[in-house]
N, C-alpha and C positions, 0 to 999 in steps of 0.2 A: 531417462522414461520421467513421465510428470506425475505430481502428487496426487492420481486421483484420488486413493482410498481415503487421504490425509485431508482433502476436498469434502469430502462426500461425510468423515466426521466431522468437519465445521459445518455443512448445512444441516445434518439431522440435529447437531447439539446449541444449534443456535436460539431455540424458542426457551432450553433451560436456563441458555445464560444471560437472557433478557436484551429487551430492546436496546440499542446501543443511540447513546443520544452524544451526541458533540461537545467536547470538551472532555469526555468517557476516552478510557483505553478498550484495545480489543488484547485479551492476552489468552494465548494459545503456549500450552504445553508441549513438546515435541521431545522426542529423542533420535540422534544421529544413527541413523540406519546403514545399513552395507551397502544401499541404493545411493545412498548420501556422499559415500568419501570421493575422495582422490586416492593418488599414488603414495601420499602420504598421510593416511588412513587420516584424515581429517575432514571435516565438513568442503567439500566441493565448491570453488566459488558461485558455482554457475546457480549451483544448491543456494545459497542463500536469495538468489529474487525469488526463484519458484516458490521457496517457501513464504517471502514477502503478500505473495498472490494471495496464501491463505487470510492475513492477517486485512489486508481490503477485500477477499470476497466474505470475511465473516463480516466487516463493517457494510458492503452493502447493502447481504441479506437482514443484518439485524435493524437498520436502519433504514426498512423499506426502499432504498434507493434504487435496487433490484426489480421491482414492484412497480414502482413511480417510471420509473424508466423505461419498461418493458410497455407501459398502456400506453405510453406517449411518441414510443418510436425513438429513443432516446438509449444512449450505451456507453457507458463510463469507461473511457479509454485513457492509458498510460501514454505518459510525452515520453519519458524521460528518467532517469536514476544515478545517484551517485552515493557510490559505497565507502566508508572506510572499513577496514578490519583490522581489528585490536588485538584479538586472542583467538585461538585456534579452538573447535569443538570437536573433540577426541571422537571417535565411534564408539558406539554403545550410552556417549556422555550426554545428559538430559540440561536442558534450556527451557527459554521460554519466549516464545516471539511477543512482542508488544508492539501494537502496531494502533498508531493514533494520526488523526486527521490535523495538524497543524495550526492552517490558516489557508485563507482564499482571498484573492484577489482577481477581478474582472471573467476572466475564465481558467484560469490555472488553480487547481487545490495543490495545497502543498501536505503530503503523507509523510511520515517516518515510522522505521521498522526499525526494534532492537531488538539483536540478539543476548537474552540476556541468560548468565548463568546460575548454576545453583546458589553460588557465594555474592550475585546478586551485582558483578561486573558484568559490563559491559564486552561481549564477545565483538560484535559488527555492530554499525549503524547505517542504515539506506534512507538518503532522501527522497523521493520518487514528486514528482510534479504530473499532473492528466489532467482532464477534466469530464463534462460531459457531453457527448456530441448527440446531436440533434441532425437523424440521417434522412429525415425528411426534406429537411431546410437546409443540406448539408452546409451544415455551421456549427461549431464550438458556442454554446449556452453564457450565460453568465453565469454564477455559481449561484448567486442570491436570488435567480431563477430557481433553481433548479431546489434549494433550500427551502423556497417558499412556495414550491410545488411539494415539498415533503414535509410542512408545516412546523420548518425547523425557525427556532426566532431567537438563535443560540447568536451572536455576531461573532466574527472572527474580530481575531486580535492582530494590529500590525504586524509583517511579517519580519523578523529579526534580523539582523547584519547579515546571518550565516544564509538565512533563506532569501534574502535578496539575490546576493552574492550567488547562489544554485540558478536562483532564474533566470538573473541576465547569463550565467554562462550556458544555459540549456537553451534560450534563445541564442545566442550568438551559435551553436554548433547546429541549432535546425538551419538555420541560417543558412551556414555553411556547406551543410548537406544540401541542400535544395541547388549550390549553386555546380553541383556534380551532373543534375540533369539535364 
């Protein structure tokens, strides 16, 4: 079951939380519900990815990306992700989803989602790569073009070693996947 009611809450409360600017964090308080758990009574591994969607959507709503994309026939698309589970999130436990756009290079945007427990420790971290797809021209856009369309002048920082390794691994896995076609 998808997280529709949580997504609706993120959409409705976006204006109150203000416009998202590059370099900032999206912070969404959450609680592990019965619909989120597996047989070990902790947050299901697949649910982490669904909850990470909320952080991305919050940024898409509040940055103006969705409005800009719809007007131009574009769409943000997730390319891949890597997750590391560090600590469990138990049933009824409160936590915060902290989402950031870390950097971008060419057509790739690197995002990060941290699941932060009440005591400040990280329960899990997800790195994502994605881009903005131009459906009319059937290609991914250079991220600089997307940022300019959104009147964003925040320059990207160079990717860290971990981000470079993630991008290379993702590209290698994409290449491998296409060999099965």
